[in-house]
N, C-alpha and C positions, 0 to 999 in steps of 0.2 A: 352773224359774227365775223369780224374781219380778222384773218391770220396772216402775219407777215414774219419774215426772216429779217433780223437787223443785226448790224455790226456795231459793237460799243467798246471803247476804250476805257480803263480805269482812271488813267491820267492822260492828259493830252500828249505828254512827252514819251509815252510807252510806245515801242516799236510794234507791239502786237495787241489785238484786242480780242473780245470773245463774241461768240455767236449766241443770239437770243431769239425765241419765238415770242411775238407779241401778240396778245388776243384783245380784240376790241369790241365789246358788247353794247348796243344801243337798244334801250327798250323804254318807249314812252318819254323820250327826251333825257333819260338817265344814260350816262356813259360810264362803263366799267372797264378797267384795263388791267391786264395781268401780263406778266413777263416770266418766261421759264428759260433758264440756261440750257444750253445744248453741251456744255462742258467741252468746248473745243475752241482753241486759240488758233489764230492766223493773223497774217499782216493785212492792212487796209488795201494794199495794192493787189494782193491775191484775191481778196474778196471782190474787189471792183472787176478784176480781170476775168474771174473763173465763175462768178455767181450769176445765174440767168433769173432775172426778176420775174419774167413771164411765166416760168415753170416752177420757181421756188426751188431750184436745184443747182448743184454745180456741174459744169461742163467737164468731160473727162479730160485729166491732165496729170503730169508726173509730179507736180509740185506739192499737192495735198492729198490726203487719202479722200477722194471725192466719194467713193462708194460708202465708206463707213458714216460720213456726215450726211449724205444724201438719205440713207436709211434712217438716221436720227430725225431728220426733218420730216420725213414722210410719217414716221410714227407720232411725232408731236403735232402734225397738222391735223391729224384725226382726233386729237385729244381735245376735250371740252373742259377747261378748268373752272368754268362756272357751274358745273354739275356737282352736287354735293358728294364727295368721295366716300367711298367705303374705308373704314379705319385701316391704316397701314399695318403691315407686320410689326410686331413689338420687337424691338431690338434692345439688348443690353449695350452699355457703353463700349466695351472693348470688341464686342461682335460687330457693332456698327463701325468701329474704327478700321476694323479688318475688311469690311465690305468697301469702305471708301478707298482703302489702299489699293484694292483690286482695279480701281478705276484709272489709277495713276500709271503713266508711262515713263516717268522721270525716275530713274533709279536712285538719284540723290533723295528725292522725296520718299520714296519707298524705304530707303534705308533709316531716315529720320523717324518715319512712322513706326518701324520696327524697334528702334532703340527706345523711344518714348514709350511705346505700349508695352515692351518688356519691363521696364522699370514700373510702370502702373501696375502691371500684373504681379511684380514682386511685392509691391507695397501691399496689395489687396491679400495676398496669401500670407505674408509675414505676420501682418497686423491683425487680419480679420478672418483668416483661413477661408477665403473664397476665391473664386477664379475670375468672377465678372461681377458687375453691379448694375443696377437700373440708374438712368439718368437722374431721376429725382432724388436719389440718396447723396448725390454729389452736392454739397453746399459749402459755405464759407469755412465752417469748422472742419469739415472733410479735408479741404484744399490745405488748410494750415498744418493739419497732421500729417498730409502727404508731403509738405514741403519740409517739415521737420525730419521726417523719414529719409527723404532724398539727401538732405544735407549730411545726416549722420552716416549715409552710404558713401559719403565722400565726394558727392557731385558739387561742382562749382555753382554759385548763384546765377551765373550767365547761362549754364547748362540747364539749370532748373527752370529758369525763365523761359529758355528755348522750348523745353518739353511742355511747359504750360501753354505756350502759344499754339502749340500742335493740338493739344486738348481743347483749347478755346476754339480753334478752327472747326473740330468735330462738333462741338456743341452748336456753333452758328449754322453749320450744314444741316444738323439734325433738326433744328428749329425752322430753317427755311424750307425743308422738305416735309414738315409735319410729322417728323418721327418723334419729336418731343415738343411738348407744349410747355412753355416757361421761360425763365430768364436764364441767360448764361452766367453762372457763378463765377466764372474766370475774370468777367468784365471788372468786377470790384475788387479783384486781388492783384495787387501791384507789387512785384519784387524789385527792391532797390539793389542795383549792382554798383558798387563802388568802383570808379574807374582806377585801373591799375597803371602805374607809370610804364610809358612804352620802352622796350628794351631797343637800345639804338648802339650800333657799333661806333667806337671812336675813330678819328682820322687814322691813328696808328693801327687800328684794327683792319680798316679797309686796305691799307698800305701793305700789311702783312699777306692779306688774301691776294692783292695784286701781284706780289713777288713771288707767289706759288708757281712753280714751273712745271710743265708737262712731264710726267713721270714721278712728280712728288706725291705723297699721299694725299688723297682727296682732292686731287686736281680738278676732275670734272664736277664735283659738288662746289668748289669754290667758284668755277666759272658760271655755274648756274645761278649762284647767289649773287655774284657780281652783275651778271647780265640782268637779273631781275631789278637789281638796285639802278644801274646806270641807264636802263631803257625805261625811265619814268615810274620805277617801282611795280613792275609787272606783278600780278599775282602769280602765285605758283602754278595754278592750272593753265594760264595763258603762256607762261615761260615754258613749261614742260611740253605743251602741245602746240608750240610755235613750229611752222612749216617752212621749208625752203621758199615756197612761193609767197610767204609773207614778207620776205627781204627784197624790197624793191631798189631800184637804182638810187634813189635819194633817201628814202625813208623806210621805216618798218611799219607795216600796215596790217593791223590784225583784227579779229572780231573777239570782243571780251566775252568769255563763256559765262560769266556770272550776271552781268547786266545786259548782254546781247547788244552792246553799243561797239560800233567800229571805232577804233583808235589809230592815230597816226602819230608815229615817234621818230624824232630825227636821230640819226646816228650820233652818238657821243664818241669821243676818241676811245674811250675805254671799251665800248661795245665793239668798235673796229678791231682793237687788240684781241678781244675774246673770240670774234669770228675768225681772225687770222690764226690764233691757236688752235681752234677746232678744226680748220681746214688745212692744217699743217704747213702754214705760210708765216711762221712767226718772224722771219727776217725781212718780210716785205717792207715793213714800216721803217726799220733801221736803215734798209738800202735806200728807200726813197729820202730819208733824212740826209743821208750822205751826199746824194746826187743833187739836191736842192740848193739853191743859192739865194741870198737875200741881196738887194741892190742899194740899200741905204745904210749908213752914209757911204758905203763902199761895197763892192761885190765880194762877198766871202761866203764860205759854205754855211748853211743854216745851222748845223750842230756846233760848229766853232763859235758862231756868233751867240748862240744860245748858252754855250759854256761860258764864254766871256762875261756875258751879261749876269747869269747866275753868280759868278765868281765876284764881280763888282758889287752886287747887291747883297751878297751873303754877310750876315752879322754886321750891317752898317747902321743898324737903328740906335738912335740916341734918344734924348728926352723930347726932341721936337715931333711935331705932328707928321704923320705919313699918310698918303692917299694910296688906296688900293686900285691898282691899275692892271687889268686882266691877270689877276692873281699874283701880282708882284706889288711889294710895298715901296713907294717912291716918294722922295722928297717933292713937294709940290712944285718947285722950280726945275726939276730934273728933265729938261726937254730932250736932252740927248738919249737918255734911256727910253723915253717914250717913242722916239722915232724908230729905235732898233725894235722895241716891243711891237709896235704897229707892224713892221716888217715881218716880225717873227710870226704874228698872228696870221698876216696874209698867207705867208708860205705854209703854215700849219694847215690852214683851210685847203690849199692846193694838194698838199700830202693827203688829207683826209678824202678829198675828192678822188685822187688817184688810187687810193686804197678801196674805196667803194666800188670803182671800176674793176678792179682785181677780184673783189669778192663775187661781183655779179658775173664776171667772166667765168669764175669757177662753178658758180651755180648753174650756169647757162645750159649744160648738158646733164645735169643732175635731175634725179626724180623729183618733181616740185612738190609732191606729197609727202616727201620724207621729213621726218621730225628733226629739227635743230640738234636735240638732245637725244637722239635715237639710240646712242650708245648706253644711255642710262635708262631709258623707257623699256628697251629690248622686247619690243612687241610690234606687230604689224596691224593690230586690231583698229588703230587709228588712221589707217590708210583710207582716204576719201571721207574722213569724218567731217560732218557738216556742223560746225560750231553753233548755228543758230538753232540746232535741235538737241534734245536731250541725249546723254550717252546711252547706249544700250547697256545690258547687264555685263557683257565681257569687258567693254571699255571702262565702265564705273568701277568694276572690281580691280582691274588693272591699275587705273590711275590711283585708287585708294592705297594699293599695295606699294606703288612706287613713291607715293606722298609720305607713307609711313617710313619707307627706307630712307628717303631724302632727309626727313627730319632727324632720324637716328643718326645718319652720317653726319649731319651739321653739328650735332652735339659733341661727337667724336672729334670732328674737325677742330671745333672751338677749343677743346680740352688739349689736343695735339699741338696747336699752334699758339696756345695760351692767350686766347682773346679775352677782352676784358668782361665780355657777356658769355656766361657759361652755358646756360640754357637756351641756346640759340635756337630759332625755329624759322621756317620758311618767310613768315611775315616780318622778321626783323629787317630784311632787305627794303621792304616797303615802308617800314618805320624810319629807317635811316634816310632813305630818299626824301621822305617828307620833312625831316629834320633839316636837311640841307636846304629845302625850299623855304622853310620857316626863317633861315639865316638871310635869305636874300633880300636886300633893300628893295622896297616898294612892291613887293609881290602881296596880292590880296587874297582873300578867301576864295573868291571864285576862279582865280588863276590855279590854286591848288586843288579845287574840285575838279577842274577839267584835266588837269594833269594827272590825278589819280583815278580818273574815270567815274567819279561818283555821279549819280543822277540828280541829287539835290544838295543844296547848302547845309541843310540840317545833318546829313550824314558826315560831310567834312568837319563841321563844327564839333561833333562828338568824336570824330576821329582824332583830331588834334588836341582837343580838350584844353588846355591850360587856362589839268588841262590848261592850267594856263592856256588862254586861247592860243592859236597856232603861232601867232607872231612872237609869242614870249618863249615858244619851245627852244629856239636857239640860244635865247639868253640863259634859260635854265640849264640846257646842256653845257654851255660855255662855262657857267659858274661851277659846275661839277667838275668839268674837265680841268679847269685851273686849280680847283682845290686839291686834286689828286695828281697834279702835274708830275710826269716822269722826268727825272734829271737827264 
């Protein structure tokens, strides 16, 4: 029998794959193969770098837990899957689910196992006065009864589907490990979730948030929300755990916690304003606007040229067609205004560049591991946090607590400032950003997929219902900047 350690990815685009032991048995020309998972994930680079094929062991290193995985490999190398096995210990469903949970080191997964198993346990006791159940008693009728119970308990269909996916995973694992012999009953039970209209802030709502000043109620929460929106719709976890080291000279570079995909985002003007506010440099932009000059058609201060142009174009629309030019509506033959606007855009880019330099000078002597929104998170447990790895228990609990607090404060912010969306949540910033993308002429589904950091188009299609590549990031940021241009 030949035994080998192999590395395999579920999808080609995945950043990480899993380790397996393969067994090949040849007997009288008949070849039998079996594959057993080692329940360990790592990157292909780490596998190639640290795995010694001659000894079927990982060399000592600080990147992976080589002792743990080497022990697993040694155990499985001595195992013969072709020998008839003694019947495994009999498990009931929830008992087995708890055993699977103990193998997890991702506290987010552990939390979902706990919440779903607690609801399962409540259903069993309330409806059948039992605390656990054998696998073979769970059939289609049982699942329908459980779905009705969950619904009456007030769970949304999306939550029920999420819980059922967890139960289905347990069934698949039990079948794979010969704990249960039979069919997974959850495979034939589909829960249809009707898509809800996305909650999106209006232009007036966004401008209200922009106008909140330091010292005003919910200032920090407004900056977190706007930062998420203007930095390409950052997810809450990526925004809240963004570090000073992620803010580079020209771009913001970060590692997505959910998808484990690196992202690069261009500074938008509004992101610059937010950073200047957070770093107590609010007058920097205004000062640069006063100092900068435009050179066509005459040398005049940037701010004066901008005011003149806005005054000239204000309320001058009539029944004829207008073209949108860098956020301004112009008559097609208004070449003079286009010349001035071209100059304003050029100088605006210079101002942005100067502001980025000021921001990076400020951060130069700061702790690179410090969180951008540390005043809201108020914890040092994320210092040296590696976003490519799961959170530990303290980090997970801290994040969940701050996430809950942020959502609660967003609702109070919305009520206080009379926004059009009352039940505002963290994801509304991402929805609002996506809505702006959809309004941009010529943008396609793949552009939106890359901008949002989705791994496949199907996710984006579901998301928008009804990343632009890096070349388009400047275009998208420009469109958003001009949409919310400050006077």
